[in-house]
C-alpha positions in Angstrom: 1.5 22.9 -20.0 0.3 20.1 -17.9 2.9 18.0 -20.4 5.6 19.8 -19.4 4.7 20.3 -15.7 4.4 16.5 -15.6 8.0 15.8 -17.2 9.2 17.7 -14.7 7.8 16.2 -11.6 8.6 12.5 -13.6 12.6 13.6 -13.9 12.7 13.5 -10.5 11.1 10.2 -10.2 13.6 9.0 -12.5 16.3 10.2 -11.0 15.0 8.7 -7.8 14.6 4.8 -9.9 17.8 4.8 -11.0 19.5 5.8 -7.8 17.5 2.9 -5.8 18.2 0.5 -8.7 22.0 1.6 -8.7 22.2 0.8 -5.3 21.0 -2.6 -5.9 23.0 -3.9 -8.3 24.9 -2.2 -11.0 23.5 -1.1 -14.1 23.4 -0.2 -17.7 20.9 2.1 -20.0 19.4 -0.5 -22.1 18.6 -2.7 -18.7 17.6 0.8 -17.2 15.0 1.8 -20.0 13.2 -1.1 -19.6 13.1 -0.9 -16.4 11.3 2.3 -16.7 9.1 1.6 -19.3 7.9 -1.7 -17.1 6.5 1.5 -14.2 4.9 3.6 -17.2 7.9 6.4 -18.1 7.8 6.4 -21.6 11.7 7.9 -22.1 14.3 7.5 -24.7 17.8 6.5 -24.5 18.3 10.3 -25.8 17.4 11.3 -22.6 18.3 8.4 -20.1 21.4 8.6 -21.2 21.8 12.4 -20.3 20.9 12.1 -17.0 23.1 8.9 -16.7 25.9 11.0 -17.3 24.6 14.2 -15.3 24.1 12.0 -12.3 27.4 10.8 -13.2 28.9 14.0 -13.2 27.2 15.5 -9.8 28.7 12.4 -7.8 26.0 10.3 -7.8 26.8 7.6 -10.0 29.8 5.6 -10.5 30.6 4.2 -13.8 32.5 1.3 -14.9 33.2 0.4 -18.6 32.5 -3.6 -18.5 33.7 -5.5 -22.0 30.4 -8.1 -22.9 30.0 -10.3 -25.4 32.9 -7.9 -27.5 31.0 -4.6 -26.8 31.5 -2.2 -23.7 29.2 -1.6 -21.9 28.9 0.8 -18.7 27.5 0.5 -15.3 26.6 2.4 -13.1 26.4 2.0 -9.4 26.1 4.5 -6.2 28.4 6.4 -4.7 28.2 7.8 -0.7 26.7 10.9 -2.2 24.2 9.0 -4.4 23.0 6.8 -1.4 22.6 9.8 1.0 20.5 11.8 -2.0 19.0 8.5 -2.5 17.9 8.6 1.5 16.9 11.8 1.7 14.6 11.8 -1.8 12.5 8.3 -0.1 11.9 10.5 3.6 10.1 13.0 1.4 8.5 10.8 -1.2 7.3 9.0 1.6 6.1 12.0 3.8 4.4 13.3 0.5 2.4 10.0 -0.5 1.2 10.4 3.4 -0.3 13.4 2.7 -1.8 13.2 -0.5 -3.1 9.8 -0.3 -6.6 10.3 -0.1 
């Protein structure tokens, strides 16, 4: 039960991480997996790629295919809508942190 609840909460945090990094610079799946792991998230490609695709479908990210060393790599950048969502998420996360930090 606790694992399912934590997983739901962490999936929201992962979405925020993706938006944050996609705002800084275009991101691709393998890099994002490593970045999330560096923050302690245990996430598989089978979880991350559907998240990226759904965020693209929702208009939060834009995808650009680039040829890197003969292979096509898909880079994601934040959209205006994604930027608005990120701003709201940051505000809500900040308010929550202030309330629960003690």
